[in-house]
N, C-alpha and C positions, 0 to 999 in steps of 0.2 A: 504494500500500500504506500510505503514511503516513496518509492520510485514513481508511482502514478501521481502522487501528490506533487512531488518535485516538478514533474513534467507539466502538470496542469498549471501550477502557480507561477512557474517561470516563463511560460509562453506569453510573451508580451502582446502578440498580435491577436490572440483569441479573446473575443469579448465574453466575459462572464462575470458574475458576482459570486461572492462566497458568503454563505450563511454559517455562522458558528453558534451552536446551541449547547450550552451546558458544559463546555470544554473548560478544564481547570488551568490551562496554559502551563502545564508542567513538563511538556516535551520541548526541550531547548532547540532541537533541530527544527521542529515544526515552527516554533516561534520565530527563529532566525529567518527561515525561508518566507514566512508570512509577512514579516515586516520589511523585507528587502524589496518587495514588489509594492510600490506605492501608486500603481496605476489601475488597480482592480478595486471595485466596490466591495467592501467587507461589512457585513451586518453581524454584530455580536449580541446574542441574548444570553445573559448569564446573571443569576441572582448574586453570586459572589464573584468578585473579580479582583485580581491583584492590582495593586497601585501602579506597578510598572506597565501593565497593560493599559490602564487608564491614561497614563502619561503618553504612551505611544499613540493611542487613539486621538488624544488632543493634538498631537503633532502631525497627524496624517489625516487630511481632510477627506480622504476616501473611506475612512472608517466611521461607522455609526454604531454606537453601543448603547444598549439598554441594560441597566443593572440596579441593584439595591445596595444602599450604604446607610448604616445607622438608622434602619427601619424607614428610610425615605427612598423614593424611586427617582432615578435620574436617567438622562440620556446624554450622550456626547454626540454632537452633530456639528460638522464643519469646525471642529476644534474647540467648541464651547460646551461646557457642562451645564445642563439645565435641569432643574428639579421639575418632575412631572407628577400628575395625580394618579396615574395608572401604573400597574406593575407589568409593563410591557416586556420585561425580561422573561415573563411566564408565557410559554408558547400558547396556551389556551387563551389567555387575555390578548396576546398579540394577534392571533388569528381572528378572534371575535371582533376586535377593534378594526382591523384592516380589511378583512375579507367579508364581514357581514354586510357591508355596503354594496358589495358586488355579489349578485346572486349567481352562485356557481352551480 
């Protein structure tokens, strides 16, 4: 899987976005490859998130992150951390909020 991921994430000409859900950011190889490519859209949904990941998200405008800290919900969008009123880090809440408007 590592080789497949490396190929996917390093291909600069392929248009895609990456959704990361519930990943603990403990794999240093994955993290290094992920943050080397700053041209792909990355969406992170994670209740608990490491401070170093938040800092990298704030410095990369292609990363949007939804997370919880100190019992409050936040998002990072275009480098700015914003408090929000919904727990969008939770996949059920995220899907209901964004997909319920579109009848699938």
